[in-house]
C-alpha positions in Angstrom: 0.0 0.0 0.0 1.3 3.5 -0.9 0.2 5.0 2.4 0.5 3.9 6.1 -1.9 4.7 8.9 0.2 4.2 12.0 -2.6 4.8 14.5 -4.4 7.5 16.4 -2.0 10.3 16.9 -4.4 12.4 19.0 -7.9 13.6 19.8 -8.4 17.3 19.7 -10.3 18.8 22.6 -11.6 22.4 22.8 -10.9 23.9 26.2 -11.4 27.5 27.6 -8.2 27.3 29.7 -5.3 25.4 28.2 -3.0 25.7 31.3 -5.6 24.4 33.7 -6.6 21.6 31.4 -3.1 20.4 30.7 -2.4 20.2 34.5 -5.6 18.1 34.8 -4.6 15.8 32.0 -1.0 15.5 33.3 -2.2 14.5 36.7 -5.1 12.3 35.9 -4.0 10.6 32.6 -0.3 11.0 32.7 -0.2 13.2 29.5 2.9 15.0 30.7 5.2 15.1 27.7 4.6 18.0 25.3 5.3 17.3 21.6 4.6 20.9 20.5 3.0 24.1 21.7 2.1 27.0 19.5 0.0 30.1 19.7 -1.0 31.4 16.3 -3.8 31.9 13.8 -5.5 28.9 12.2 -6.1 30.1 8.6 -6.5 26.6 7.1 -9.6 25.9 9.3 -11.6 28.9 8.1 -14.3 26.7 6.6 -15.0 25.5 10.1 -14.6 28.9 11.9 -17.4 30.9 10.3 -15.2 32.0 7.5 -13.1 34.1 9.8 -9.5 33.4 10.7 -9.3 32.6 14.4 -6.4 32.6 16.8 -5.6 29.8 19.2 -3.2 28.3 21.6 -2.6 24.6 21.0 -0.5 21.9 22.8 -0.1 18.2 22.0 0.7 16.1 25.0 1.4 12.3 25.3 1.8 9.6 27.9 5.0 7.7 27.3 3.5 4.4 28.4 1.7 4.5 25.1 -1.4 5.5 23.2 -2.3 8.6 21.3 -2.2 12.1 22.8 -4.6 15.0 23.4 -4.3 18.1 21.4 -5.5 20.7 23.9 -6.9 23.7 21.9 -8.0 27.1 23.3 -9.4 30.0 21.3 -7.5 33.3 22.0 -9.5 35.4 19.6 -13.0 34.6 21.0 -14.6 32.9 24.0 -15.0 29.2 23.9 -18.6 28.2 23.4 -20.1 25.2 25.2 -23.1 23.3 24.0 -26.4 24.6 25.3 -27.3 21.1 26.5 -25.1 18.1 27.5 -24.7 15.8 24.5 -26.9 12.7 24.5 -25.5 9.3 23.7 -26.0 8.7 20.0 -25.6 12.4 19.1 -23.4 12.8 16.0 -19.8 13.3 16.7 -17.1 12.2 19.1 -19.0 11.5 22.3 -16.1 10.1 24.3 -12.4 9.5 24.1 -11.2 6.0 25.1 -8.2 6.1 27.6 -6.4 2.8 28.1 -5.2 1.1 31.2 -3.4 -2.2 31.9 -5.2 -2.5 35.3 -8.7 -1.3 35.3 -9.2 -1.8 39.1 -6.1 0.2 39.9 -7.1 3.0 37.4 -10.6 3.2 38.9 -9.1 3.4 42.5 -6.6 6.1 41.4 -9.2 8.2 39.7 -11.7 7.9 42.5 -9.1 8.8 45.1 -8.0 11.7 42.9 -11.5 13.2 43.1 -12.3 12.7 39.5 -16.0 12.6 38.5 -16.5 8.9 38.0 -19.9 7.9 36.4 -21.4 4.9 38.1 -19.5 1.7 38.7 -17.4 -0.4 36.4 -19.6 -2.6 34.1 -19.0 -5.4 31.6 -19.2 -4.2 27.9 -20.4 -6.5 25.1 -16.7 -7.5 24.4 -16.6 -9.1 27.9 -14.2 -6.4 29.2 -14.9 -4.2 32.3 -15.1 -0.5 31.6 -16.2 2.8 33.2 -16.5 6.5 32.3 -15.2 9.7 33.8 -15.7 13.4 33.2 -13.0 16.0 33.3 -13.5 19.4 34.8 -15.0 20.8 31.6 -17.6 18.1 31.0 -15.6 16.0 28.5 -16.3 12.3 28.7 -13.6 9.7 28.8 -14.1 5.9 28.7 -11.4 3.9 30.6 -10.8 0.6 28.8 -8.4 -2.3 29.2 -5.5 -2.7 26.7 -2.7 -5.1 26.2 -0.8 -2.8 23.8 1.9 -0.9 25.6 5.2 0.9 24.8 6.3 0.9 28.5 4.9 -1.6 31.0 5.1 0.6 34.0 4.2 4.2 34.8 1.0 6.1 35.3 -2.2 4.1 36.1 -3.5 5.0 32.6 -2.0 5.4 29.2 -3.0 7.7 26.4 -5.8 7.7 23.9 -6.9 4.3 22.5 -9.9 5.2 20.4 -13.2 7.0 20.5 -16.9 6.5 20.9 -18.6 8.1 17.9 -22.2 8.8 17.3 -23.4 8.1 13.7 -26.8 8.3 12.0 -26.3 5.0 10.1 -23.6 2.5 11.1 -23.7 0.7 7.8 -23.1 4.0 6.0 -20.1 4.7 8.3 -18.4 1.3 7.6 -16.8 2.4 4.3 -14.8 5.0 6.1 -14.0 3.6 9.5 -13.8 -0.1 8.6 -12.6 -0.1 5.0 -10.5 3.1 4.6 -9.2 3.6 8.1 -8.4 -0.1 8.6 -10.7 -0.9 11.6 -11.6 -4.2 9.8 -12.2 -6.4 12.8 -15.7 -6.4 14.3 -15.4 -7.1 18.0 -19.1 -7.1 18.4 -22.3 -5.8 16.7 -25.1 -5.6 19.2 -28.6 -4.1 19.5 -30.3 -3.4 22.8 -30.1 -1.5 26.1 -26.7 -1.8 27.7 -25.8 -1.7 31.4 -22.3 -0.3 30.8 -24.0 2.8 29.3 -26.5 3.3 32.0 -24.6 6.2 33.7 -24.4 8.2 30.5 -26.8 10.9 29.4 -29.4 9.1 27.4 -27.6 5.8 28.0 -30.9 4.0 28.9 -32.1 4.2 25.2 -32.0 1.5 22.6 -28.9 1.5 20.4 -27.0 -0.4 17.8 -23.3 -0.4 18.7 -20.3 -1.8 16.9 -16.8 -2.0 18.2 -14.1 -2.0 15.5 -10.5 -2.8 15.8 -7.6 -3.6 13.4 -5.8 -6.9 12.8 -2.7 -5.0 11.6 0.4 -4.3 13.6 1.1 -0.6 13.8 3.9 0.6 11.5 5.5 3.9 10.9 7.8 6.0 13.1 5.4 6.1 16.1 3.5 2.9 15.6 5.0 1.2 18.7 4.2 4.2 20.9 0.6 4.8 19.5 -0.3 1.1 19.8 -3.6 -0.5 18.9 -6.9 1.3 19.2 -10.6 0.8 18.6 -13.5 2.8 17.3 -17.0 2.2 18.7 -19.8 3.4 16.5 -23.2 4.1 18.2 -26.5 4.6 16.4 -29.6 5.7 18.3 -32.6 3.6 17.3 -35.4 5.4 19.0 -34.3 9.1 18.8 -33.2 11.4 16.1 -29.7 12.5 17.1 -28.4 16.0 16.9 -24.9 17.1 15.9 -22.7 17.7 19.0 -21.2 20.8 17.3 -24.4 22.1 15.8 -24.3 26.0 15.8 -20.8 26.0 17.2 -17.3 26.3 15.7 -14.5 23.8 15.4 -12.3 24.5 18.4 -15.3 25.2 20.7 -15.7 23.0 23.8 -15.7 19.3 23.3 -13.9 16.8 21.1 -13.1 18.6 17.9 -11.5 15.9 15.7 -10.0 12.5 15.7 -6.4 12.5 14.2 -4.4 9.7 12.6 -0.7 9.6 12.1 0.1 8.7 8.5 2.7 8.4 5.8 2.0 8.9 2.2 -0.6 11.8 2.2 -1.0 12.0 -1.6 -1.7 8.3 -1.9 -4.1 8.4 1.0 -5.9 11.4 -0.6 -6.3 9.5 -3.9 -7.8 6.5 -2.1 -10.2 8.6 0.0 -11.3 10.6 -3.0 -12.1 7.4 -4.9 -14.5 6.5 -2.1 -16.1 9.9 -1.9 -14.2 11.4 1.0 -12.4 14.5 -0.3 -10.0 16.6 1.7 -11.9 19.6 3.0 -8.8 21.1 4.5 -5.2 20.6 3.2 -2.2 22.5 4.4 -0.7 21.3 1.0 2.9 21.8 2.0 4.8 21.8 5.3 3.2 23.5 8.2 5.0 24.5 11.5 3.5 23.8 14.9 6.1 25.4 17.1 9.1 23.0 16.7 7.2 20.2 14.9 6.5 20.3 11.2 4.5 18.3 8.6 1.3 18.3 6.5 -2.2 18.0 7.7 -5.5 17.3 6.1 -9.2 16.9 7.1 -12.1 14.9 5.9 -15.7 14.6 7.2 -17.3 11.3 8.0 -20.9 10.8 6.6 -22.3 12.8 9.5 -19.8 15.7 9.4 -17.5 14.5 12.2 -13.9 15.8 11.4 -11.2 13.3 10.8 -7.6 14.7 10.6 -4.5 13.1 9.1 -1.0 14.3 9.9 2.2 13.3 8.1 5.0 14.4 10.4 8.2 15.7 8.7 10.2 16.9 11.7 9.8 16.4 15.4 11.8 17.5 18.4 13.2 14.7 20.6 14.9 16.9 23.1 14.5 20.5 22.1 16.9 22.0 24.8 19.7 19.8 23.4 18.8 20.7 19.8 17.9 17.1 19.0 15.4 17.0 16.2 14.5 14.1 13.8 13.9 14.6 10.1 11.4 11.8 9.3 11.4 12.5 5.5 14.8 10.9 5.2 13.8 7.6 6.9 12.4 4.5 5.3 8.6 4.6 5.0 7.0 2.2 7.5 10.1 2.0 9.7 9.7 2.6 13.4 11.9 5.1 15.3 14.4 3.3 17.6 13.0 2.7 21.1 15.8 4.8 22.7 14.8 7.8 20.7 11.1 7.6 21.7 12.1 7.0 25.4 14.3 10.1 25.2 11.1 12.1 25.0 10.9 11.6 28.7 13.6 14.3 29.1 10.8 16.8 28.1 8.4 15.6 30.9 6.7 18.4 32.8 6.4 17.8 36.5 3.3 18.8 38.3 1.9 19.7 41.7 -1.2 17.6 41.5 -2.2 18.5 45.0 -3.2 21.9 43.7 -6.1 20.4 41.7 
């Protein structure tokens, strides 16, 4: 294949206070290593910001145990707008981010003891795994899920992002993108009913079709070993007409604003997406700079308008203060970065006083 999807690089989350949010995510999810931070205008996203160029402050943070990161995104040119009502399960868009753990009992105990808003008790999902949900201080919903895919075996009680729970109007219509093009080709379950693991959620007592998708492929590319495996759960409400989570609001407002994949071979990916009716709606075309990182990014929309981002990284700082950067354009496509190089990112870790939360 002429392109490689390495895994979920990050989920973007709109926040009114980046500094406060990053402290929360460092302390609660171990996302304490910054990959980039940049305050600038976002001209490429004008189609999703009411045809006006908006300014923002953005930071991508990861957990070195493994998984994708969070791109914490704050408007600086306007106030962040929250939805008028809390999204209801089945509404269209990214309803929850999946955060992985190797020990669900320990993660639950840690989050409860940390004072995090934990919704209900751990329950068994249709895949036979125990899971539970938490909310951050801004109302964003995270599902804690078990994972066997790790870059480091020890560390924080949770890892990084390992997928998303996405509301769609028609699961079968969403399959060509999520299953066929994005490579989540393994159906872990496909169930219809009322589900106890969703009972604590807003609208979780309704009747749904839900499908959990994963991939049979081993992650490749520079960051494949770090990003690890992930899964996408699609949910379709069967008794209620769903609304768009971002209806009447802008990209970058409060909530999960996009799901981003780390890729290699952007032109080939674009050709394949176009052949299936998914055109790039945003394309930086050439290299963009995000502080000290650089690359090319594009966006598409899923059949319900949920934004999917693709990033092809050209340059990344390993240890900025030492002037250690890696040019990925000179490396063999599909090859992973050496483990020592990824582990060296720990030198950028930001320590936190979590007692202040």
